[in-house]
All heavy atoms as an XYZ file, in Angstrom:
757
protein
N       0.855     -1.177      0.000
C       0.000      0.000      0.000
C       0.900      1.239      0.000
O       1.824      1.352      0.799
C      -0.899      0.013      1.229
C      -1.755      1.241      1.329
S      -2.913      1.244      2.702
C      -1.826      1.436      4.072
N       0.603      2.166     -0.899
C       1.356      3.410     -1.024
C       0.375      4.567     -0.863
O      -0.729      4.538     -1.411
C       2.054      3.507     -2.391
C       2.930      2.290     -2.640
C       2.873      4.786     -2.487
C       3.429      2.161     -4.051
N       0.793      5.579     -0.112
C      -0.040      6.767      0.094
C       0.607      7.936     -0.645
O       1.796      8.215     -0.450
C      -0.178      7.104      1.591
C      -1.019      8.357      1.781
C      -0.770      5.935      2.347
N      -0.163      8.589     -1.482
C       0.290      9.803     -2.151
C      -0.236     11.006     -1.396
O      -1.438     11.117     -1.151
N       0.671     11.890     -1.001
C       0.300     13.112     -0.278
C       0.645     14.288     -1.179
O       1.808     14.451     -1.570
C       1.059     13.213      1.056
C       0.763     11.984      1.911
C       0.685     14.498      1.779
C       1.676     11.838      3.098
N      -0.357     15.076     -1.515
C      -0.189     16.191     -2.434
C      -0.443     17.502     -1.694
O      -1.327     17.587     -0.848
C      -1.182     16.110     -3.592
C      -1.292     14.750     -4.247
C      -2.521     14.150     -4.445
C      -0.161     14.061     -4.679
C      -2.642     12.916     -5.062
C      -0.265     12.821     -5.287
C      -1.504     12.249     -5.482
O      -1.611     11.031     -6.081
N       0.325     18.525     -2.040
C       0.129     19.848     -1.467
C       0.169     20.873     -2.602
O       1.106     20.876     -3.403
C       1.230     20.156     -0.439
C       1.042     21.411      0.384
C      -0.146     21.256      1.329
C       2.289     21.711      1.187
N      -0.863     21.711     -2.667
C      -0.980     22.713     -3.721
C      -1.138     24.089     -3.097
O      -2.026     24.297     -2.270
C      -2.203     22.426     -4.607
C      -2.206     21.051     -5.185
C      -2.948     20.041     -4.602
C      -1.454     20.749     -6.305
C      -2.965     18.762     -5.123
C      -1.450     19.468     -6.836
C      -2.207     18.473     -6.244
N      -0.291     25.027     -3.483
C      -0.394     26.408     -3.027
C      -0.896     27.245     -4.198
O      -0.291     27.240     -5.280
C       0.964     26.921     -2.540
C       1.470     26.164     -1.347
C       2.861     26.598     -0.923
O       3.559     27.289     -1.642
N       3.254     26.178      0.261
N      -1.990     27.946     -3.966
C      -2.666     28.679     -5.038
C      -2.853     30.145     -4.675
O      -3.174     30.469     -3.533
C      -4.049     28.069     -5.295
C      -4.103     26.570     -5.563
C      -5.524     26.076     -5.447
C      -3.540     26.267     -6.922
N      -2.668     31.003     -5.668
C      -3.040     32.413     -5.512
C      -4.392     32.582     -6.180
O      -4.616     32.099     -7.293
C      -2.015     33.324     -6.172
C      -2.315     34.802     -5.947
C      -1.146     35.667     -6.329
N      -0.934     35.704     -7.752
C      -1.404     36.660     -8.559
N      -2.116     37.643     -8.057
N      -1.156     36.629     -9.841
N      -5.305     33.252     -5.496
C      -6.673     33.403     -5.984
C      -6.851     34.766     -6.636
O      -6.526     35.794     -6.052
C      -7.666     33.258     -4.830
C      -7.530     32.003     -3.976
C      -8.554     32.024     -2.860
C      -7.666     30.758     -4.818
N      -7.381     34.756     -7.854
C      -7.737     35.998     -8.535
C      -9.182     36.338     -8.174
O     -10.013     35.461     -7.998
C      -7.621     35.848    -10.047
C      -6.236     35.490    -10.509
C      -5.991     34.309    -11.181
C      -5.164     36.329    -10.254
C      -4.720     33.981    -11.612
C      -3.889     36.011    -10.675
C      -3.672     34.830    -11.357
N      -9.481     37.595     -8.082
C     -10.851     38.073     -7.848
C     -11.439     37.552     -6.534
O     -12.636     37.315     -6.438
C     -11.779     37.714     -9.016
C     -11.198     38.054    -10.347
N     -10.950     39.354    -10.728
C     -10.789     37.280    -11.384
C     -10.424     39.354    -11.939
N     -10.314     38.107    -12.363
N     -10.598     37.361     -5.554
C     -11.069     36.981     -4.222
C     -10.765     38.146     -3.286
O      -9.605     38.395     -2.954
C     -10.361     35.712     -3.742
O     -10.754     35.410     -2.426
N     -11.811     38.855     -2.882
C     -11.638     40.061     -2.084
C     -12.109     39.884     -0.639
O     -12.012     40.809      0.151
C     -12.378     41.222     -2.740
C     -11.926     41.418     -4.172
C     -12.742     41.034     -5.235
C     -10.678     41.941     -4.456
C     -12.325     41.195     -6.544
C     -10.249     42.105     -5.764
C     -11.078     41.726     -6.805
O     -10.655     41.876     -8.093
N     -12.611     38.703     -0.317
C     -13.064     38.427      1.039
C     -12.976     36.922      1.290
O     -12.788     36.131      0.356
C     -14.509     38.895      1.233
O     -15.383     38.094      0.457
N     -13.140     36.540      2.543
C     -13.147     35.109      2.866
C     -14.351     34.405      2.261
O     -14.298     33.211      1.954
C     -13.102     34.917      4.379
C     -11.794     35.322      5.059
C     -11.911     35.158      6.567
C     -10.623     34.527      4.526
N     -15.425     35.145      2.052
C     -16.611     34.570      1.405
C     -16.311     34.219     -0.057
O     -16.714     33.150     -0.541
C     -17.769     35.564      1.491
C     -19.083     35.015      1.021
C     -20.187     36.025      1.269
C     -21.530     35.482      0.835
N     -22.604     36.439      1.076
N     -15.585     35.100     -0.756
C     -15.168     34.795     -2.131
C     -14.250     33.579     -2.151
O     -14.373     32.708     -3.019
C     -14.436     35.987     -2.745
C     -15.313     37.204     -2.941
O     -16.551     37.054     -3.033
O     -14.752     38.317     -2.998
N     -13.326     33.542     -1.187
C     -12.394     32.425     -1.108
C     -13.139     31.113     -0.882
O     -12.808     30.090     -1.485
C     -11.396     32.657      0.030
C     -10.422     31.522      0.225
C      -9.494     31.779      1.394
C      -8.523     30.637      1.580
N      -7.564     30.910      2.653
N     -14.145     31.141     -0.018
C     -14.904     29.924      0.283
C     -15.560     29.359     -0.975
O     -15.561     28.148     -1.198
C     -15.948     30.196      1.357
C     -16.741     28.949      1.735
C     -17.706     29.187      2.870
N     -18.664     30.220      2.518
C     -18.975     31.266      3.286
N     -18.397     31.429      4.453
N     -19.861     32.142      2.888
N     -16.094     30.224     -1.817
C     -16.745     29.761     -3.051
C     -15.746     29.066     -3.974
O     -16.031     27.992     -4.525
C     -17.411     30.929     -3.759
N     -14.577     29.661     -4.125
C     -13.545     29.054     -4.976
C     -13.056     27.748     -4.360
O     -12.907     26.732     -5.047
C     -12.375     30.043     -5.181
C     -12.856     31.278     -5.943
C     -11.218     29.369     -5.910
C     -11.865     32.419     -5.971
N     -12.797     27.777     -3.045
C     -12.309     26.586     -2.344
C     -13.294     25.424     -2.471
O     -12.899     24.295     -2.770
C     -12.063     26.909     -0.872
C     -11.549     25.705     -0.076
C     -11.509     25.980      1.410
N     -12.874     26.066      1.916
C     -13.305     27.014      2.744
N     -12.511     27.967      3.158
N     -14.556     27.009      3.155
N     -14.560     25.696     -2.251
C     -15.561     24.631     -2.311
C     -15.650     24.040     -3.715
O     -15.812     22.827     -3.881
C     -16.925     25.138     -1.851
C     -16.942     25.563     -0.384
S     -16.337     24.299      0.749
C     -17.647     23.108      0.644
N     -15.543     24.884     -4.723
C     -15.566     24.405     -6.103
C     -14.380     23.481     -6.382
O     -14.535     22.391     -6.932
C     -15.547     25.598     -7.062
O     -15.357     25.177     -8.378
N     -13.189     23.918     -5.986
C     -11.985     23.112     -6.218
C     -12.052     21.799     -5.446
O     -11.808     20.723     -6.007
C     -10.721     23.905     -5.832
C     -10.508     25.065     -6.809
C      -9.493     22.995     -5.811
C      -9.408     26.016     -6.406
N     -12.393     21.867     -4.163
C     -12.424     20.652     -3.344
C     -13.459     19.653     -3.846
O     -13.187     18.448     -3.924
C     -12.686     21.004     -1.882
C     -11.565     21.737     -1.153
C     -11.992     22.067      0.275
C     -10.279     20.941     -1.161
N     -14.636     20.127     -4.206
C     -15.657     19.191     -4.679
C     -15.249     18.548     -5.999
O     -15.485     17.351     -6.210
C     -17.018     19.879     -4.799
O     -16.996     20.855     -5.798
N     -14.613     19.314     -6.874
C     -14.140     18.737     -8.139
C     -13.019     17.731     -7.916
O     -13.001     16.678     -8.560
C     -13.684     19.832     -9.099
C     -14.836     20.582     -9.713
O     -15.945     20.064     -9.810
N     -14.591     21.808    -10.122
N     -12.092     18.027     -7.024
C     -11.016     17.074     -6.738
C     -11.576     15.766     -6.192
O     -11.164     14.677     -6.601
C     -10.026     17.670     -5.736
C      -9.135     18.800     -6.224
C      -8.253     19.303     -5.088
C      -8.296     18.381     -7.402
N     -12.526     15.886     -5.282
C     -13.127     14.677     -4.695
C     -13.933     13.889     -5.721
O     -13.877     12.656     -5.749
C     -14.013     15.072     -3.520
C     -13.235     15.615     -2.348
C     -14.162     16.156     -1.278
N     -13.407     16.760     -0.180
C     -13.787     17.834      0.478
N     -14.936     18.430      0.174
N     -13.049     18.328      1.440
N     -14.680     14.602     -6.547
C     -15.564     13.935     -7.508
C     -14.797     13.342     -8.691
O     -15.009     12.190     -9.064
C     -16.604     14.940     -8.008
C     -17.617     14.370     -8.982
C     -18.673     15.394     -9.355
N     -18.124     16.697     -9.695
C     -17.657     17.041    -10.902
N     -17.656     16.163    -11.874
N     -17.192     18.255    -11.129
N     -13.892     14.113     -9.271
C     -13.206     13.680    -10.485
C     -12.053     12.734    -10.191
O     -11.891     11.703    -10.851
C     -12.692     14.907    -11.272
C     -13.863     15.791    -11.715
C     -11.873     14.468    -12.484
C     -13.449     17.150    -12.258
N     -11.223     13.070     -9.185
C      -9.995     12.318     -8.948
C     -10.069     11.377     -7.758
O      -9.109     10.670     -7.464
C      -8.824     13.297     -8.781
C      -8.688     14.205     -9.972
C      -9.069     15.536     -9.890
C      -8.237     13.725    -11.197
C      -8.981     16.378    -10.988
C      -8.150     14.557    -12.297
C      -8.518     15.888    -12.186
O      -8.436     16.706    -13.280
N     -11.184     11.391     -7.036
C     -11.416     10.472     -5.908
C     -10.343     10.586     -4.830
O      -9.887      9.586     -4.270
C     -11.502      9.020     -6.390
C     -12.486      8.778     -7.512
C     -13.895      9.096     -7.115
C     -14.840      8.662     -8.223
N     -15.932      9.580     -8.426
N      -9.924     11.820     -4.536
C      -8.939     12.049     -3.481
C      -9.629     12.611     -2.251
O     -10.716     13.179     -2.336
C      -7.824     13.020     -3.943
C      -7.037     12.435     -5.098
C      -8.378     14.380     -4.291
N      -8.991     12.451     -1.112
C      -9.410     13.157      0.095
C      -8.701     14.501      0.058
O      -7.488     14.550     -0.126
C      -9.003     12.391      1.341
O      -9.658     11.153      1.376
N      -9.445     15.596      0.215
C      -8.841     16.923      0.074
C      -9.444     17.891      1.080
O     -10.614     17.793      1.433
C      -9.052     17.437     -1.343
N      -8.604     18.850      1.518
C      -9.042     19.871      2.463
C      -8.104     21.068      2.379
O      -6.964     20.950      1.925
C      -9.056     19.321      3.883
N      -8.592     22.227      2.857
C      -7.729     23.389      3.019
C      -6.891     23.147      4.276
O      -7.429     22.853      5.340
C      -8.565     24.657      3.178
C      -7.722     25.900      3.332
C      -8.545     27.165      3.453
O      -9.773     27.079      3.625
O      -7.941     28.234      3.378
N      -5.569     23.263      4.155
C      -4.702     22.879      5.266
C      -3.892     24.025      5.864
O      -3.245     23.840      6.898
C      -3.744     21.732      4.853
C      -4.531     20.475      4.541
C      -2.866     22.139      3.687
N      -3.906     25.203      5.238
C      -3.134     26.319      5.762
C      -3.676     27.614      5.174
O      -4.460     27.599      4.228
C      -1.656     26.151      5.394
C      -0.724     27.002      6.237
O      -1.195     27.627      7.208
O       0.480     27.037      5.931
N      -3.271     28.730      5.764
C      -3.608     30.083      5.295
C      -5.122     30.318      5.273
O      -5.635     30.967      4.361
C      -3.003     30.339      3.921
N      -5.821     29.835      6.275
C      -7.275     29.969      6.299
C      -7.747     31.415      6.392
O      -8.842     31.727      5.943
C      -7.885     29.171      7.463
C      -7.917     27.684      7.228
C      -6.698     26.978      7.776
O      -5.724     27.595      8.167
N      -6.735     25.660      7.781
N      -6.951     32.311      6.961
C      -7.387     33.693      7.144
C      -6.930     34.625      6.027
O      -7.216     35.819      6.071
C      -6.892     34.224      8.495
C      -7.471     33.474      9.672
C      -8.997     33.531      9.697
O      -9.597     34.563      9.464
N      -9.632     32.392      9.955
N      -6.242     34.107      5.026
C      -5.789     34.929      3.897
C      -6.781     34.764      2.750
O      -6.982     33.655      2.252
C      -4.390     34.513      3.464
C      -3.342     34.728      4.533
S      -1.713     34.152      4.039
C      -1.351     35.271      2.705
N      -7.406     35.852      2.332
C      -8.483     35.756      1.345
C      -7.998     35.535     -0.085
O      -8.776     35.156     -0.950
C      -9.377     37.003      1.406
C      -8.692     38.259      0.972
N      -8.592     38.617     -0.339
C      -8.074     39.226      1.689
C      -7.939     39.763     -0.416
N      -7.614     40.146      0.806
N      -6.705     35.760     -0.359
C      -6.231     35.605     -1.735
C      -5.191     34.487     -1.890
O      -4.490     34.425     -2.890
C      -5.648     36.924     -2.236
C      -4.501     37.406     -1.382
O      -4.248     36.845     -0.318
N      -3.831     38.443     -1.825
N      -5.108     33.600     -0.914
C      -4.135     32.511     -0.938
C      -4.801     31.255     -0.390
O      -5.514     31.313      0.607
C      -2.928     32.894     -0.074
C      -1.761     31.970     -0.204
C      -1.016     31.917     -1.358
C      -1.400     31.150      0.853
C       0.068     31.071     -1.474
C      -0.323     30.301      0.757
C       0.423     30.260     -0.405
N      -4.577     30.128     -1.055
C      -5.233     28.878     -0.683
C      -4.203     27.753     -0.706
O      -3.450     27.627     -1.677
C      -6.369     28.580     -1.663
C      -7.179     27.314     -1.497
C      -7.885     27.282     -0.156
C      -8.196     27.194     -2.625
N      -4.166     26.964      0.356
C      -3.288     25.796      0.417
C      -4.174     24.574      0.584
O      -4.907     24.450      1.560
C      -2.282     25.894      1.586
C      -1.377     24.671      1.597
C      -1.466     27.171      1.486
N      -4.105     23.687     -0.387
C      -4.930     22.478     -0.388
C      -4.031     21.259     -0.221
O      -3.023     21.124     -0.914
C      -5.735     22.354     -1.695
C      -6.777     23.462     -1.759
C      -6.389     20.981     -1.808
C      -7.594     23.458     -3.021
N      -4.410     20.392      0.698
C      -3.749     19.113      0.871
C      -4.678     18.017      0.387
O      -5.887     18.091      0.590
N      -4.115     17.040     -0.290
C      -4.919     15.932     -0.798
C      -4.133     14.643     -0.626
O      -2.897     14.656     -0.572
C      -5.275     16.143     -2.268
N      -4.854     13.537     -0.539
C      -4.184     12.242     -0.419
C      -4.967     11.178     -1.164
O      -6.174     11.293     -1.367
C      -4.002     11.854      1.052
O      -5.259     11.672      1.652
N      -4.239     10.150     -1.546
C      -4.820      9.041     -2.291
C      -4.025      7.788     -1.938
O      -2.802      7.837     -1.799
C      -4.735      9.316     -3.799
C      -5.329      8.297     -4.753
C      -6.840      8.187     -4.553
C      -5.030      8.679     -6.190
N      -4.704      6.672     -1.783
C      -4.061      5.399     -1.457
C      -4.180      4.476     -2.665
O      -5.243      4.376     -3.288
C      -4.732      4.748     -0.223
C      -4.133      3.382      0.054
C      -4.619      5.652      0.984
N      -3.081      3.805     -2.998
C      -3.082      2.880     -4.127
C      -2.002      1.827     -3.902
O      -1.103      2.000     -3.078
C      -2.804      3.633     -5.429
O      -2.733      2.735     -6.521
N      -2.081      0.760     -4.652
C      -1.030     -0.254     -4.598
C       0.026     -0.007     -5.670
O       1.036     -0.707     -5.725
C      -1.636     -1.648     -4.794
O      -2.277     -1.705     -6.051
N      -0.186      1.023     -6.506
C       0.701      1.299     -7.630
C       1.127      2.771     -7.611
O       0.279      3.670     -7.704
C      -0.021      0.965     -8.937
C       0.865      1.035    -10.152
O       2.054      1.389    -10.025
O       0.368      0.742    -11.254
N       2.432      3.013     -7.524
C       2.938      4.388     -7.505
C       2.668      5.111     -8.818
O       2.509      6.330     -8.833
C       4.430      4.388     -7.201
N       2.590      4.385     -9.911
C       2.315      5.005    -11.207
C       0.944      5.672    -11.223
O       0.777      6.766    -11.774
C       2.421      3.956    -12.321
C       2.241      4.467    -13.743
C       3.333      5.473    -14.071
C       2.269      3.314    -14.716
N      -0.037      5.037    -10.602
C      -1.384      5.622    -10.521
C      -1.348      6.915     -9.714
O      -1.983      7.908    -10.079
C      -2.365      4.612     -9.902
C      -2.588      3.442    -10.855
C      -3.692      5.284     -9.550
C      -3.377      2.305    -10.275
N      -0.575      6.915     -8.627
C      -0.475      8.119     -7.795
C       0.188      9.263     -8.555
O      -0.257     10.408     -8.477
C       0.301      7.808     -6.519
C      -0.347      6.775     -5.600
C       0.579      6.429     -4.453
C      -1.683      7.257     -5.091
N       1.232      8.971     -9.319
C       1.902     10.004    -10.111
C       0.994     10.514    -11.227
O       0.968     11.716    -11.521
C       3.204      9.465    -10.687
C       4.278      9.296     -9.645
C       5.625      8.935    -10.274
N       6.636      8.833     -9.258
C       6.973      7.704     -8.640
N       6.356      6.580     -8.939
N       7.909      7.701     -7.714
N       0.271      9.615    -11.859
C      -0.645     10.010    -12.931
C      -1.750     10.915    -12.390
O      -2.094     11.931    -13.006
C      -1.248      8.770    -13.582
C      -2.174      9.069    -14.725
C      -2.767      7.801    -15.318
C      -3.802      8.167    -16.358
N      -4.705      7.089    -16.650
N      -2.301     10.571    -11.245
C      -3.340     11.397    -10.623
C      -2.788     12.775    -10.278
O      -3.442     13.794    -10.516
C      -3.892     10.715     -9.364
O      -4.412      9.435     -9.717
C      -4.980     11.544     -8.720
N      -1.571     12.828     -9.746
C      -0.924     14.106     -9.419
C      -0.795     14.968    -10.678
O      -1.127     16.150    -10.669
C       0.436     13.831     -8.795
C       1.247     15.060     -8.474
C       0.903     15.889     -7.423
C       2.383     15.384     -9.219
C       1.656     17.011     -7.118
C       3.137     16.486     -8.917
C       2.771     17.306     -7.870
O       3.519     18.414     -7.584
N      -0.327     14.371    -11.765
C      -0.176     15.118    -13.022
C      -1.520     15.622    -13.542
O      -1.618     16.743    -14.054
C       0.499     14.241    -14.078
C       1.954     13.967    -13.762
O       2.553     14.738    -12.978
O       2.494     12.966    -14.287
N      -2.557     14.804    -13.417
C      -3.890     15.224    -13.865
C      -4.426     16.378    -13.020
O      -5.053     17.299    -13.539
C      -4.848     14.041    -13.836
C      -4.566     13.003    -14.898
C      -5.430     11.769    -14.756
O      -6.272     11.705    -13.824
O      -5.260     10.848    -15.576
N      -4.182     16.332    -11.717
C      -4.620     17.427    -10.841
C      -3.858     18.706    -11.176
O      -4.444     19.795    -11.219
C      -4.459     17.054     -9.354
C      -5.431     15.930     -8.992
C      -4.699     18.266     -8.460
C      -5.241     15.371     -7.593
N      -2.560     18.596    -11.451
C      -1.784     19.766    -11.868
C      -2.354     20.382    -13.133
O      -2.480     21.611    -13.248
C      -0.317     19.388    -12.097
C       0.542     19.145    -10.878
C       1.954     18.762    -11.298
C       0.573     20.364     -9.983
N      -2.710     19.559    -14.077
C      -3.307     20.038    -15.330
C      -4.641     20.733    -15.051
O      -4.935     21.795    -15.611
C      -3.480     18.860    -16.287
C      -3.387     19.218    -17.724
C      -3.332     18.048    -18.700
N      -3.552     16.708    -18.190
C      -2.578     15.839    -17.903
N      -1.315     16.178    -18.033
N      -2.868     14.633    -17.467
N      -5.443     20.153    -14.164
C      -6.719     20.758    -13.783
C      -6.500     22.137    -13.156
O      -7.194     23.102    -13.486
C      -7.460     19.832    -12.809
C      -8.592     20.490    -12.070
C      -9.798     20.744    -12.711
C      -8.461     20.871    -10.737
C     -10.843     21.364    -12.033
C      -9.488     21.480    -10.060
C     -10.678     21.725    -10.711
O     -11.706     22.353    -10.037
N      -5.521     22.253    -12.251
C      -5.250     23.538    -11.599
C      -4.771     24.577    -12.609
O      -5.149     25.746    -12.538
C      -4.190     23.375    -10.503
C      -4.614     22.508     -9.363
S      -5.875     23.256     -8.349
C      -5.921     22.110     -6.995
N      -3.932     24.156    -13.548
C      -3.433     25.079    -14.569
C      -4.548     25.581    -15.485
O      -4.484     26.702    -15.986
C      -2.349     24.416    -15.414
C      -1.010     24.380    -14.708
O      -0.797     25.214    -13.802
O      -0.174     23.537    -15.071
N      -5.557     24.765    -15.720
C      -6.650     25.140    -16.618
C      -7.660     26.082    -15.976
O      -8.423     26.742    -16.676
C      -7.367     23.890    -17.128
C      -6.511     23.067    -18.069
C      -7.160     21.747    -18.435
O      -8.246     21.419    -17.894
O      -6.573     21.016    -19.256
N      -7.672     26.167    -14.666
C      -8.608     27.065    -13.980
C      -8.170     28.508    -14.192
O      -7.002     28.839    -14.010
C      -8.681     26.760    -12.492
C      -9.443     25.479    -12.175
C      -9.674     25.359    -10.695
N     -10.542     26.396    -10.205
C     -11.825     26.222     -9.853
N     -12.365     25.038     -9.951
N     -12.530     27.214     -9.382
N      -9.102     29.368    -14.547
C      -8.755     30.769    -14.804
C      -8.831     31.633    -13.549
O      -8.378     32.780    -13.572
C      -9.645     31.341    -15.899
S     -11.388     31.352    -15.477
N      -9.362     31.118    -12.452
C      -9.516     31.927    -11.239
C      -8.406     31.706    -10.215
O      -8.409     32.327     -9.164
C     -10.872     31.683    -10.589
C     -11.129     30.222    -10.270
O     -10.357     29.358    -10.721
O     -12.114     29.941     -9.577
N      -7.437     30.823    -10.522
C      -6.329     30.566     -9.605
C      -5.016     30.476    -10.378
O      -4.993     30.173    -11.562
C      -6.526     29.267     -8.784
C      -7.768     29.320     -7.937
C      -6.518     28.052     -9.671
N      -3.924     30.742     -9.663
C      -2.589     30.538    -10.195
C      -1.875     29.548     -9.287
O      -1.812     29.749     -8.067
C      -1.812     31.852    -10.223
C      -0.367     31.694    -10.647
C       0.433     32.969    -10.495
O      -0.047     33.931     -9.869
O       1.563     32.993    -10.994
N      -1.372     28.482     -9.857
C      -0.646     27.477     -9.102
C       0.756     28.010     -8.800
O       1.557     28.224     -9.706
C      -0.562     26.164     -9.887
C       0.092     24.984     -9.198
C      -0.683     24.591     -7.947
C       0.183     23.810    -10.148
N       1.031     28.254     -7.535
C       2.329     28.801     -7.119
C       3.328     27.681     -6.872
O       4.471     27.749     -7.308
C       2.165     29.661     -5.851
C       1.306     30.868     -6.156
C       3.521     30.092     -5.313
C       0.925     31.660     -4.941
N       2.883     26.655     -6.176
C       3.777     25.553     -5.835
C       2.955     24.286     -5.662
O       1.819     24.328     -5.201
C       4.542     25.864     -4.536
C       5.648     24.876     -4.263
O       6.148     24.226     -5.165
N       6.024     24.750     -2.999
N       3.553     23.165     -6.036
C       2.890     21.871     -5.849
C       3.957     20.842     -5.485
O       5.050     20.848     -6.060
C       2.163     21.458     -7.125
N       3.619     20.005     -4.525
C       4.550     18.938     -4.128
C       3.788     17.618     -4.000
O       2.596     17.599     -3.744
C       5.222     19.251     -2.776
O       4.227     19.389     -1.772
C       6.049     20.514     -2.845
N       4.548     16.546     -4.204
C       3.986     15.209     -4.043
C       4.974     14.392     -3.228
O       6.180     14.441     -3.458
C       3.765     14.537     -5.398
C       3.298     13.100     -5.268
S       3.064     12.237     -6.831
C       4.722     12.108     -7.428
N       4.435     13.632     -2.285
C       5.264     12.734     -1.484
C       4.579     11.373     -1.473
O       3.362     11.272     -1.263
C       5.392     13.260     -0.063
C       6.253     12.415      0.830
C       6.368     12.989      2.233
O       6.017     14.174      2.438
O       6.798     12.231      3.124
N       5.358     10.339     -1.729
C       4.839      8.976     -1.672
C       5.380      8.324     -0.403
O       6.577      8.316     -0.158
C       5.269      8.181     -2.900
C       4.786      8.732     -4.241
C       5.294      7.849     -5.383
C       3.289      8.855     -4.288
N       4.470      7.760      0.369
C       4.852      7.127      1.635
C       4.459      5.662      1.577
O       3.384      5.309      1.168
C       4.138      7.806      2.830
C       4.552      7.165      4.124
C       4.458      9.289      2.831
């Protein structure tokens, strides 16, 4: 069993309050859970309205599946017009 731990740091465009941030966050988290079947949550910078840190994890018996999922999530983040991907990391445990 291998656990993939992903961390994504995002800058939010057009987010002027925590309420705006919540709408963007909920959209991203629900899509990650629905499309990629990962467990995901906001893990840091909760009080900053224009910055979002998302942690996600996935369990698999194959590291290739975990890397492929990570690459697909990166592509998804890059395609979103309301966020800029600042940093992304993946750790396999």
